[in-house]
DRENTORKOL-3810 file (N, C-alpha, C; in nm, 4 decimals):
REM DRENTORKOL-3810
@n.u->4.8659; n.v->-3.7579; n.w->2.2031; ca.u->4.8322; ca.v->-3.7323; ca.w->2.0649; c.u->4.6848; c.v->-3.7673; c.w->2.0370
@n.u->4.6426; n.v->-3.8835; n.w->2.0808; ca.u->4.5044; ca.v->-3.9247; ca.w->2.0600; c.u->4.4092; c.v->-3.8299; c.w->2.1320
@n.u->4.4525; n.v->-3.7820; n.w->2.2475; ca.u->4.3720; ca.v->-3.6884; ca.w->2.3251; c.u->4.3477; c.v->-3.5589; c.w->2.2471
@n.u->4.4550; n.v->-3.5078; n.w->2.1809; ca.u->4.4417; ca.v->-3.3850; ca.w->2.1006; c.u->4.3485; c.v->-3.4055; c.w->1.9826
@n.u->4.3622; n.v->-3.5193; n.w->1.9155; ca.u->4.2750; ca.v->-3.5479; ca.w->1.8013; c.u->4.1299; c.v->-3.5566; c.w->1.8462
@n.u->4.1065; n.v->-3.6194; n.w->1.9609; ca.u->3.9710; ca.v->-3.6281; ca.w->2.0138; c.u->3.9154; c.v->-3.4886; c.w->2.0424
@n.u->3.9993; n.v->-3.4060; n.w->2.1076; ca.u->3.9565; ca.v->-3.2707; ca.w->2.1417; c.u->3.9269; c.v->-3.1897; c.w->2.0159
@n.u->4.0158; n.v->-3.2004; n.w->1.9156; ca.u->3.9920; ca.v->-3.1288; ca.w->1.7881; c.u->3.8638; c.v->-3.1772; c.w->1.7225
@n.u->3.8441; n.v->-3.3083; n.w->1.7280; ca.u->3.7219; ca.v->-3.3644; ca.w->1.6690; c.u->3.5980; c.v->-3.3149; c.w->1.7416
@n.u->3.6079; n.v->-3.3079; n.w->1.8739; ca.u->3.4953; ca.v->-3.2602; ca.w->1.9542; c.u->3.4674; c.v->-3.1130; c.w->1.9252
@n.u->3.5729; n.v->-3.0337; n.w->1.9135; ca.u->3.5563; ca.v->-2.8914; ca.w->1.8822; c.u->3.4960; c.v->-2.8760; c.w->1.7437
@n.u->3.5457; n.v->-2.9541; n.w->1.6480; ca.u->3.4923; ca.v->-2.9471; ca.w->1.5113; c.u->3.3454; c.v->-2.9872; c.w->1.5085
@n.u->3.3099; n.v->-3.0908; n.w->1.5835; ca.u->3.1704; ca.v->-3.1352; ca.w->1.5889; c.u->3.0819; c.v->-3.0291; c.w->1.6532
@n.u->3.1321; n.v->-2.9689; n.w->1.7606; ca.u->3.0570; ca.v->-2.8632; ca.w->1.8275; c.u->3.0377; c.v->-2.7442; c.w->1.7348
@n.u->3.1421; n.v->-2.7050; n.w->1.6643; ca.u->3.1347; ca.v->-2.5936; ca.w->1.5698; c.u->3.0382; c.v->-2.6256; c.w->1.4572
@n.u->3.0465; n.v->-2.7461; n.w->1.4020; ca.u->2.9557; ca.v->-2.7860; ca.w->1.2945; c.u->2.8112; c.v->-2.7856; c.w->1.3434
@n.u->2.7909; n.v->-2.8324; n.w->1.4655; ca.u->2.6560; ca.v->-2.8328; ca.w->1.5223; c.u->2.6011; c.v->-2.6931; c.w->1.5403
@n.u->2.6850; n.v->-2.6013; n.w->1.5858; ca.u->2.6372; ca.v->-2.4645; ca.w->1.6049; c.u->2.6116; c.v->-2.3971; c.w->1.4714
@n.u->2.6924; n.v->-2.4284; n.w->1.3714; ca.u->2.6683; ca.v->-2.3720; ca.w->1.2383; c.u->2.5395; c.v->-2.4268; c.w->1.1795
@n.u->2.5171; n.v->-2.5554; n.w->1.1992; ca.u->2.3937; ca.v->-2.6152; ca.w->1.1483; c.u->2.2732; c.v->-2.5534; c.w->1.2174
@n.u->2.2838; n.v->-2.5312; n.w->1.3480; ca.u->2.1731; ca.v->-2.4673; ca.w->1.4196; c.u->2.1511; c.v->-2.3266; c.w->1.3662
@n.u->2.2581; n.v->-2.2553; n.w->1.3388; ca.u->2.2472; ca.v->-2.1212; ca.w->1.2833; c.u->2.1833; c.v->-2.1223; c.w->1.1464
@n.u->2.2189; n.v->-2.2228; n.w->1.0662; ca.u->2.1603; ca.v->-2.2343; ca.w->0.9328; c.u->2.0111; c.v->-2.2600; c.w->0.9426
@n.u->1.9714; n.v->-2.3436; n.w->1.0385; ca.u->1.8291; ca.v->-2.3702; ca.w->1.0560; c.u->1.7536; c.v->-2.2433; c.w->1.0883
@n.u->1.8090; n.v->-2.1639; n.w->1.1777; ca.u->1.7460; ca.v->-2.0375; ca.w->1.2117; c.u->1.7454; c.v->-1.9442; c.w->1.0916
@n.u->1.8547; n.v->-1.9460; n.w->1.0181; ca.u->1.8653; ca.v->-1.8625; ca.w->0.8991; c.u->1.7591; c.v->-1.9018; c.w->0.7954
@n.u->1.7395; n.v->-2.0319; n.w->0.7794; ca.u->1.6371; ca.v->-2.0786; ca.w->0.6849; c.u->1.4978; c.v->-2.0388; c.w->0.7312
@n.u->1.4726; n.v->-2.0520; n.w->0.8608; ca.u->1.3434; ca.v->-2.0101; ca.w->0.9158; c.u->1.3230; c.v->-1.8606; c.w->0.8953
@n.u->1.4275; n.v->-1.7849; n.w->0.9242; ca.u->1.4217; ca.v->-1.6404; ca.w->0.9073; c.u->1.3918; c.v->-1.6049; c.w->0.7616
@n.u->1.4627; n.v->-1.6701; n.w->0.6712; ca.u->1.4428; ca.v->-1.6449; ca.w->0.5282; c.u->1.2976; c.v->-1.6719; c.w->0.4879
@n.u->1.2441; n.v->-1.7827; n.w->0.5377; ca.u->1.1066; ca.v->-1.8206; ca.w->0.5039; c.u->1.0067; c.v->-1.7158; c.w->0.5536
@n.u->1.0161; n.v->-1.6787; n.w->0.6808; ca.u->0.9195; ca.v->-1.5825; ca.w->0.7346; c.u->0.9410; c.v->-1.4431; c.w->0.6765
@n.u->1.0662; n.v->-1.4098; n.w->0.6442; ca.u->1.0950; ca.v->-1.2796; ca.w->0.5825; c.u->1.0247; c.v->-1.2690; c.w->0.4473
@n.u->1.0328; n.v->-1.3749; n.w->0.3681; ca.u->0.9663; ca.v->-1.3741; ca.w->0.2375; c.u->0.8136; c.v->-1.3723; c.w->0.2518
@n.u->0.7623; n.v->-1.4449; n.w->0.3502; ca.u->0.6174; ca.v->-1.4432; ca.w->0.3759; c.u->0.5723; c.v->-1.3035; c.w->0.4180
@n.u->0.6510; n.v->-1.2396; n.w->0.5023; ca.u->0.6182; ca.v->-1.1033; ca.w->0.5466; c.u->0.6212; c.v->-1.0068; c.w->0.4294
@n.u->0.7211; n.v->-1.0204; n.w->0.3444; ca.u->0.7307; ca.v->-0.9327; ca.w->0.2273; c.u->0.6064; c.v->-0.9469; c.w->0.1397
@n.u->0.5649; n.v->-1.0709; n.w->0.1156; ca.u->0.4449; ca.v->-1.0950; ca.w->0.0335; c.u->0.3196; c.v->-1.0387; c.w->0.1002
@n.u->0.3095; n.v->-1.0579; n.w->0.2310; ca.u->0.1922; ca.v->-1.0076; ca.w->0.3037; c.u->0.1848; c.v->-0.8555; c.w->0.2949
@n.u->0.2997; n.v->-0.7885; n.w->0.3092; ca.u->0.3008; ca.v->-0.6420; ca.w->0.3009; c.u->0.2836; c.v->-0.5939; c.w->0.1571
@n.u->0.3250; n.v->-0.6740; n.w->0.0588; ca.u->0.2981; ca.v->-0.6387; ca.w->-0.0813; c.u->0.1477; c.v->-0.6407; c.w->-0.1069
@n.u->0.0794; n.v->-0.7397; n.w->-0.0497; ca.u->-0.0664; ca.v->-0.7476; ca.w->-0.0640; c.u->-0.1326; c.v->-0.6261; c.w->0.0001
@n.u->-0.0871; n.v->-0.5870; n.w->0.1166; ca.u->-0.1404; ca.v->-0.4673; ca.w->0.1833; c.u->-0.1205; c.v->-0.3449; c.w->0.0940
@n.u->-0.0032; n.v->-0.3326; n.w->0.0352; ca.u->0.0268; ca.v->-0.2191; ca.w->-0.0534; c.u->-0.0669; c.v->-0.2181; c.w->-0.1728
@n.u->-0.0843; n.v->-0.3335; n.w->-0.2351; ca.u->-0.1728; ca.v->-0.3451; ca.w->-0.3520; c.u->-0.3163; c.v->-0.3091; c.w->-0.3158
@n.u->-0.3632; n.v->-0.3633; n.w->-0.2055; ca.u->-0.5008; ca.v->-0.3354; ca.w->-0.1633; c.u->-0.5196; c.v->-0.1892; c.w->-0.1242
@n.u->-0.4183; n.v->-0.1291; n.w->-0.0674; ca.u->-0.4273; ca.v->0.0136; ca.w->-0.0328; c.u->-0.4395; c.v->0.0971; c.w->-0.1594
@n.u->-0.3630; n.v->0.0623; n.w->-0.2611; ca.u->-0.3719; ca.v->0.1336; ca.w->-0.3890; c.u->-0.5096; c.v->0.1204; c.w->-0.4516
@n.u->-0.5666; n.v->0.0014; n.w->-0.4426; ca.u->-0.7020; ca.v->-0.0206; ca.w->-0.4953; c.u->-0.8054; c.v->0.0585; c.w->-0.4148
@n.u->-0.7911; n.v->0.0591; n.w->-0.2829; ca.u->-0.8850; ca.v->0.1323; ca.w->-0.1971; c.u->-0.8762; c.v->0.2822; c.w->-0.2235
@n.u->-0.7557; n.v->0.3300; n.w->-0.2500; ca.u->-0.7358; ca.v->0.4723; ca.w->-0.2803; c.u->-0.8154; c.v->0.5114; c.w->-0.4042
@n.u->-0.8162; n.v->0.4235; n.w->-0.5032; ca.u->-0.8862; ca.v->0.4525; ca.w->-0.6285; c.u->-1.0368; c.v->0.4328; c.w->-0.6195
@n.u->-1.0795; n.v->0.3292; n.w->-0.5476; ca.u->-1.2220; ca.v->0.2962; ca.w->-0.5416; c.u->-1.2983; c.v->0.3779; c.w->-0.4392
@n.u->-1.2439; n.v->0.3876; n.w->-0.3219; ca.u->-1.3147; ca.v->0.4569; ca.w->-0.2151; c.u->-1.4200; c.v->0.3690; c.w->-0.1522
@n.u->-1.4773; n.v->0.4161; n.w->-0.0426; ca.u->-1.5816; ca.v->0.3391; ca.w->0.0256; c.u->-1.7135; c.v->0.3502; c.w->-0.0504
@n.u->-1.8116; n.v->0.2667; n.w->-0.0148; ca.u->-1.9439; ca.v->0.2810; ca.w->-0.0757; c.u->-1.9952; c.v->0.4247; c.w->-0.0543
@n.u->-2.0542; n.v->0.4816; n.w->-0.1566; ca.u->-2.1046; ca.v->0.6178; ca.w->-0.1485; c.u->-1.9968; c.v->0.7234; c.w->-0.1700
@n.u->-1.8821; n.v->0.6817; n.w->-0.2190; ca.u->-1.7692; ca.v->0.7728; ca.w->-0.2398; c.u->-1.8087; c.v->0.8911; c.w->-0.3290
@n.u->-1.8878; n.v->0.8635; n.w->-0.4305; ca.u->-1.9277; ca.v->0.9690; ca.w->-0.5249; c.u->-2.0058; c.v->1.0806; c.w->-0.4567
@n.u->-2.0726; n.v->1.0482; n.w->-0.3483; ca.u->-2.1560; ca.v->1.1453; ca.w->-0.2783; c.u->-2.0786; c.v->1.2295; c.w->-0.1767
@n.u->-1.9523; n.v->1.1964; n.w->-0.1538; ca.u->-1.8709; ca.v->1.2725; ca.w->-0.0590; c.u->-1.8354; c.v->1.4093; c.w->-0.1162
@n.u->-1.8070; n.v->1.5025; n.w->-0.0286; ca.u->-1.7620; ca.v->1.6346; ca.w->-0.0730; c.u->-1.6212; c.v->1.6213; c.w->-0.1309
@n.u->-1.5767; n.v->1.7206; n.w->-0.2030; ca.u->-1.4421; ca.v->1.7187; ca.w->-0.2614; c.u->-1.3357; c.v->1.7105; c.w->-0.1517
@n.u->-1.3599; n.v->1.7792; n.w->-0.0421; ca.u->-1.2654; ca.v->1.7753; ca.w->0.0700; c.u->-1.2576; c.v->1.6343; c.w->0.1294
@n.u->-1.3711; n.v->1.5665; n.w->0.1430; ca.u->-1.3735; ca.v->1.4302; ca.w->0.1960; c.u->-1.3045; c.v->1.3325; c.w->0.1008
@n.u->-1.3273; n.v->1.3518; n.w->-0.0291; ca.u->-1.2611; ca.v->1.2669; ca.w->-0.1287; c.u->-1.1101; c.v->1.2878; c.w->-0.1237
@n.u->-1.0687; n.v->1.4117; n.w->-0.1111; ca.u->-0.9255; ca.v->1.4428; ca.w->-0.1046; c.u->-0.8626; c.v->1.3803; c.w->0.0206
@n.u->-0.9351; n.v->1.3862; n.w->0.1314; ca.u->-0.8846; ca.v->1.3263; ca.w->0.2559; c.u->-0.8725; c.v->1.1750; c.w->0.2412
@n.u->-0.9709; n.v->1.1137; n.w->0.1773; ca.u->-0.9665; ca.v->0.9695; ca.w->0.1516; c.u->-0.8415; c.v->0.9342; c.w->0.0714
@n.u->-0.8190; n.v->1.0049; n.w->-0.0369; ca.u->-0.7039; ca.v->0.9781; ca.w->-0.1232; c.u->-0.5731; c.v->1.0002; c.w->-0.0469
@n.u->-0.5697; n.v->1.1046; n.w->0.0331; ca.u->-0.4496; ca.v->1.1341; ca.w->0.1121; c.u->-0.4199; c.v->1.0211; c.w->0.2106
@n.u->-0.5210; n.v->0.9771; n.w->0.2838; ca.u->-0.5007; ca.v->0.8732; ca.w->0.3846; c.u->-0.4584; c.v->0.7404; c.w->0.3211
@n.u->-0.5266; n.v->0.7004; n.w->0.2138; ca.u->-0.4910; ca.v->0.5745; ca.w->0.1492; c.u->-0.3569; c.v->0.5846; c.w->0.0779
@n.u->-0.3237; n.v->0.7011; n.w->0.0293; ca.u->-0.1917; ca.v->0.7216; ca.w->-0.0301; c.u->-0.0824; c.v->0.7023; c.w->0.0744
@n.u->-0.1064; n.v->0.7519; n.w->0.1938; ca.u->-0.0112; ca.v->0.7351; ca.w->0.3040; c.u->0.0002; c.v->0.5871; c.w->0.3438
@n.u->-0.1124; n.v->0.5190; n.w->0.3520; ca.u->-0.1121; ca.v->0.3763; ca.w->0.3853; c.u->-0.0342; c.v->0.2986; c.w->0.2790
@n.u->-0.0591; n.v->0.3311; n.w->0.1540; ca.u->0.0105; ca.v->0.2630; ca.w->0.0440; c.u->0.1619; c.v->0.2894; c.w->0.0497
@n.u->0.1985; n.v->0.4142; n.w->0.0697; ca.u->0.3411; ca.v->0.4505; ca.w->0.0745; c.u->0.4125; c.v->0.3821; c.w->0.1905
@n.u->0.3537; n.v->0.3869; n.w->0.3079; ca.u->0.4175; ca.v->0.3291; ca.w->0.4262; c.u->0.4240; c.v->0.1757; c.w->0.4187
@n.u->0.3178; n.v->0.1137; n.w->0.3700; ca.u->0.3195; ca.v->-0.0324; ca.w->0.3596; c.u->0.4195; c.v->-0.0782; c.w->0.2539
@n.u->0.4391; n.v->0.0006; n.w->0.1502; ca.u->0.5421; ca.v->-0.0299; ca.w->0.0503; c.u->0.6808; c.v->-0.0232; c.w->0.1136
@n.u->0.7009; n.v->0.0707; n.w->0.2039; ca.u->0.8294; ca.v->0.0807; ca.w->0.2737; c.u->0.8543; c.v->-0.0428; c.w->0.3606
@n.u->0.7495; n.v->-0.0926; n.w->0.4248; ca.u->0.7643; ca.v->-0.2141; ca.w->0.5057; c.u->0.7988; c.v->-0.3310; c.w->0.4143
@n.u->0.7215; n.v->-0.3459; n.w->0.3087; ca.u->0.7459; ca.v->-0.4553; ca.w->0.2145; c.u->0.8874; c.v->-0.4501; c.w->0.1592
@n.u->0.9320; n.v->-0.3336; n.w->0.1212; ca.u->1.0674; ca.v->-0.3179; ca.w->0.0678; c.u->1.1733; c.v->-0.3514; c.w->0.1720
@n.u->1.1442; n.v->-0.3246; n.w->0.2970; ca.u->1.2387; ca.v->-0.3553; ca.w->0.4048; c.u->1.2632; c.v->-0.5049; c.w->0.4183
@n.u->1.1652; n.v->-0.5852; n.w->0.3770; ca.u->1.1758; ca.v->-0.7302; ca.w->0.3865; c.u->1.2206; c.v->-0.7941; c.w->0.2557
@n.u->1.2469; n.v->-0.7152; n.w->0.1546; ca.u->1.2822; ca.v->-0.7684; ca.w->0.0236; c.u->1.4164; c.v->-0.8403; c.w->0.0240
@n.u->1.5112; n.v->-0.7867; n.w->0.0954; ca.u->1.6469; ca.v->-0.8418; ca.w->0.0934; c.u->1.6778; c.v->-0.9151; c.w->0.2227
@n.u->1.7789; n.v->-1.0011; n.w->0.2164; ca.u->1.8158; ca.v->-1.0841; ca.w->0.3297; c.u->1.8416; c.v->-1.0017; c.w->0.4553
@n.u->1.9064; n.v->-0.8890; n.w->0.4396; ca.u->1.9313; ca.v->-0.8011; ca.w->0.5544; c.u->1.8131; c.v->-0.7046; c.w->0.5675
@n.u->1.7300; n.v->-0.7288; n.w->0.6639; ca.u->1.6079; ca.v->-0.6509; ca.w->0.6838; c.u->1.6440; c.v->-0.5136; c.w->0.7391
@n.u->1.5847; n.v->-0.4111; n.w->0.6822; ca.u->1.6106; ca.v->-0.2745; ca.w->0.7293; c.u->1.5042; c.v->-0.2369; c.w->0.8324
@n.u->1.5309; n.v->-0.2751; n.w->0.9561; ca.u->1.4360; ca.v->-0.2529; ca.w->1.0655; c.u->1.4148; c.v->-0.1051; c.w->1.0933
@n.u->1.5177; n.v->-0.0226; n.w->1.0698; ca.u->1.5040; ca.v->0.1215; ca.w->1.0966; c.u->1.3994; c.v->0.1850; c.w->1.0056
@n.u->1.3752; n.v->0.1232; n.w->0.8922; ca.u->1.2691; ca.v->0.1687; ca.w->0.8021; c.u->1.1390; c.v->0.0963; c.w->0.8324
@n.u->1.1484; n.v->-0.0350; n.w->0.8522; ca.u->1.0295; ca.v->-0.1185; ca.w->0.8685; c.u->0.9474; c.v->-0.0824; c.w->0.9918
@n.u->1.0134; n.v->-0.0659; n.w->1.1047; ca.u->0.9400; ca.v->-0.0397; ca.w->1.2296; c.u->0.8543; c.v->0.0872; c.w->1.2236
@n.u->0.9120; n.v->0.2034; n.w->1.1883; ca.u->0.8273; ca.v->0.3232; ca.w->1.1847; c.u->0.7237; c.v->0.3204; c.w->1.0717
@n.u->0.7579; n.v->0.2585; n.w->0.9586; ca.u->0.6623; ca.v->0.2526; ca.w->0.8476; c.u->0.5427; c.v->0.1649; c.w->0.8847
@n.u->0.5688; n.v->0.0573; n.w->0.9548; ca.u->0.4591; ca.v->-0.0276; ca.w->1.0012; c.u->0.3681; c.v->0.0510; c.w->1.0957
@n.u->0.4299; n.v->0.1224; n.w->1.1882; ca.u->0.3535; ca.v->0.2020; ca.w->1.2841; c.u->0.2665; c.v->0.3057; c.w->1.2118
@n.u->0.3242; n.v->0.3735; n.w->1.1145; ca.u->0.2503; ca.v->0.4753; ca.w->1.0391; c.u->0.1376; c.v->0.4139; c.w->0.9572
@n.u->0.1607; n.v->0.2954; n.w->0.9012; ca.u->0.0557; ca.v->0.2262; ca.w->0.8253; c.u->-0.0635; c.v->0.1982; c.w->0.9163
@n.u->-0.0341; n.v->0.1410; n.w->1.0323; ca.u->-0.1415; ca.v->0.1066; ca.w->1.1261; c.u->-0.2128; c.v->0.2310; c.w->1.1783
@n.u->-0.1381; n.v->0.3355; n.w->1.2088; ca.u->-0.1992; ca.v->0.4600; ca.w->1.2563; c.u->-0.2902; c.v->0.5198; c.w->1.1499
@n.u->-0.2434; n.v->0.5223; n.w->1.0266; ca.u->-0.3239; ca.v->0.5811; ca.w->0.9190; c.u->-0.4533; c.v->0.5028; c.w->0.8987
@n.u->-0.4450; n.v->0.3709; n.w->0.9005; ca.u->-0.5672; ca.v->0.2921; ca.w->0.8815; c.u->-0.6594; c.v->0.3043; c.w->1.0020
@n.u->-0.6037; n.v->0.2990; n.w->1.1213; ca.u->-0.6874; ca.v->0.3110; ca.w->1.2411; c.u->-0.7538; c.v->0.4474; c.w->1.2506
@n.u->-0.6926; n.v->0.5499; n.w->1.1930; ca.u->-0.7500; ca.v->0.6838; ca.w->1.1932; c.u->-0.8462; c.v->0.7105; c.w->1.0782
@n.u->-0.8609; n.v->0.6138; n.w->0.9901; ca.u->-0.9493; ca.v->0.6306; ca.w->0.8741; c.u->-1.0937; c.v->0.6107; c.w->0.9179
@n.u->-1.1768; n.v->0.7072; n.w->0.8889; ca.u->-1.3138; ca.v->0.7062; ca.w->0.9408; c.u->-1.4013; c.v->0.5934; c.w->0.8856
@n.u->-1.3758; n.v->0.5480; n.w->0.7652; ca.u->-1.4607; ca.v->0.4440; ca.w->0.7046; c.u->-1.3905; c.v->0.3079; c.w->0.7020
@n.u->-1.3024; n.v->0.2831; n.w->0.7978; ca.u->-1.2255; ca.v->0.1585; ca.w->0.7949; c.u->-1.3141; c.v->0.0346; c.w->0.8048
@n.u->-1.4315; n.v->0.0474; n.w->0.8653; ca.u->-1.5219; ca.v->-0.0671; ca.w->0.8767; c.u->-1.5726; c.v->-0.1142; c.w->0.7401
@n.u->-1.5575; n.v->-0.0311; n.w->0.6381; ca.u->-1.5980; ca.v->-0.0671; ca.w->0.5018; c.u->-1.4893; c.v->-0.1466; c.w->0.4293
@n.u->-1.3743; n.v->-0.1635; n.w->0.4916; ca.u->-1.2599; ca.v->-0.2283; ca.w->0.4275; c.u->-1.2159; c.v->-0.3507; c.w->0.5078
@n.u->-1.3069; n.v->-0.4460; n.w->0.5213; ca.u->-1.2807; ca.v->-0.5643; ca.w->0.6021; c.u->-1.1729; c.v->-0.6541; c.w->0.5414
@n.u->-1.1703; n.v->-0.6656; n.w->0.4096; ca.u->-1.0682; ca.v->-0.7478; ca.w->0.3443; c.u->-0.9302; c.v->-0.6861; c.w->0.3667
@n.u->-0.9230; n.v->-0.5543; n.w->0.3533; ca.u->-0.7960; ca.v->-0.4865; ca.w->0.3795; c.u->-0.7562; c.v->-0.5032; c.w->0.5256
@n.u->-0.8506; n.v->-0.4884; n.w->0.6148; ca.u->-0.8231; ca.v->-0.5028; ca.w->0.7573; c.u->-0.7660; c.v->-0.6412; c.w->0.7881
@n.u->-0.8222; n.v->-0.7441; n.w->0.7261; ca.u->-0.7724; ca.v->-0.8804; ca.w->0.7456; c.u->-0.6310; c.v->-0.8958; c.w->0.6899
@n.u->-0.6054; n.v->-0.8369; n.w->0.5734; ca.u->-0.4722; ca.v->-0.8435; ca.w->0.5131; c.u->-0.3697; c.v->-0.7716; c.w->0.6014
@n.u->-0.4087; n.v->-0.6582; n.w->0.6570; ca.u->-0.3193; ca.v->-0.5833; ca.w->0.7452; c.u->-0.2914; c.v->-0.6621; c.w->0.8734
@n.u->-0.3935; n.v->-0.7268; n.w->0.9260; ca.u->-0.3765; ca.v->-0.8093; ca.w->1.0465; c.u->-0.2783; c.v->-0.9228; c.w->1.0185
@n.u->-0.2918; n.v->-0.9886; n.w->0.9055; ca.u->-0.2000; ca.v->-1.0956; ca.w->0.8659; c.u->-0.0585; c.v->-1.0423; c.w->0.8489
@n.u->-0.0453; n.v->-0.9277; n.w->0.7815; ca.u->0.0866; ca.v->-0.8675; ca.w->0.7592; c.u->0.1527; c.v->-0.8307; c.w->0.8920
@n.u->0.0754; n.v->-0.7786; n.w->0.9849; ca.u->0.1289; ca.v->-0.7458; ca.w->1.1172; c.u->0.1767; c.v->-0.8713; c.w->1.1902
@n.u->0.1010; n.v->-0.9797; n.w->1.1779; ca.u->0.1413; ca.v->-1.1060; ca.w->1.2413; c.u->0.2708; c.v->-1.1576; c.w->1.1789
@n.u->0.2828; n.v->-1.1475; n.w->1.0465; ca.u->0.4056; ca.v->-1.1902; ca.w->0.9776; c.u->0.5229; c.v->-1.1009; c.w->1.0174
@n.u->0.4965; n.v->-0.9737; n.w->1.0361; ca.u->0.6002; ca.v->-0.8807; ca.w->1.0817; c.u->0.6524; c.v->-0.9248; c.w->1.2182
@n.u->0.5590; n.v->-0.9528; n.w->1.3098; ca.u->0.5971; ca.v->-0.9938; ca.w->1.4450; c.u->0.6752; c.v->-1.1250; c.w->1.4436
@n.u->0.6313; n.v->-1.2184; n.w->1.3616; ca.u->0.6997; ca.v->-1.3473; ca.w->1.3509; c.u->0.8413; c.v->-1.3281; c.w->1.2965
@n.u->0.8552; n.v->-1.2419; n.w->1.1977; ca.u->0.9866; ca.v->-1.2147; ca.w->1.1397; c.u->1.0767; c.v->-1.1472; c.w->1.2414
@n.u->1.0224; n.v->-1.0513; n.w->1.3141; ca.u->1.1023; ca.v->-0.9830; ca.w->1.4159; c.u->1.1510; c.v->-1.0824; c.w->1.5215
@n.u->1.0640; n.v->-1.1727; n.w->1.5613; ca.u->1.0990; ca.v->-1.2721; ca.w->1.6631; c.u->1.2129; c.v->-1.3626; c.w->1.6158
@n.u->1.2088; n.v->-1.4030; n.w->1.4901; ca.u->1.3098; ca.v->-1.4954; ca.w->1.4387; c.u->1.4346; c.v->-1.4283; c.w->1.3820
@n.u->1.4212; n.v->-1.3062; n.w->1.3359; ca.u->1.5307; ca.v->-1.2465; ca.w->1.2575; c.u->1.5964; c.v->-1.1236; c.w->1.3187
@n.u->1.5267; n.v->-1.0549; n.w->1.4065; ca.u->1.5812; ca.v->-0.9302; ca.w->1.4578; c.u->1.6976; c.v->-0.9589; c.w->1.5512
@n.u->1.8032; n.v->-0.8859; n.w->1.5283; ca.u->1.9244; ca.v->-0.9073; ca.w->1.6088; c.u->1.9282; c.v->-0.8169; c.w->1.7296
END
């Protein structure tokens, strides 16, 4: 009888320990998920601002160049919003986040005047790092 109680106690302790470990990971995941969401929200906001402002000398660009600028930044804004939204809820929608992140980075890397947007570039770099950290801790 004492042997069974000991075994049950040991099983209960082991189960409680594994649940506590899971909770710790869950808390870490929650923290980085929220940080990633905020980082991608900042990228979205900055993309919207860049779309409206344009690079230095924007006024001197041709109408076609201005339209291309607006198109590219609109795409960056849309895709980064999709990433941010993917991190909004506890259950991360990786099927949306992964391709949207890729498209955001491709659009910015393909933008001809990206060197004029150093603050945005830094925000995107931070958001990408938060994405990677979240994937490492939360992706199943």
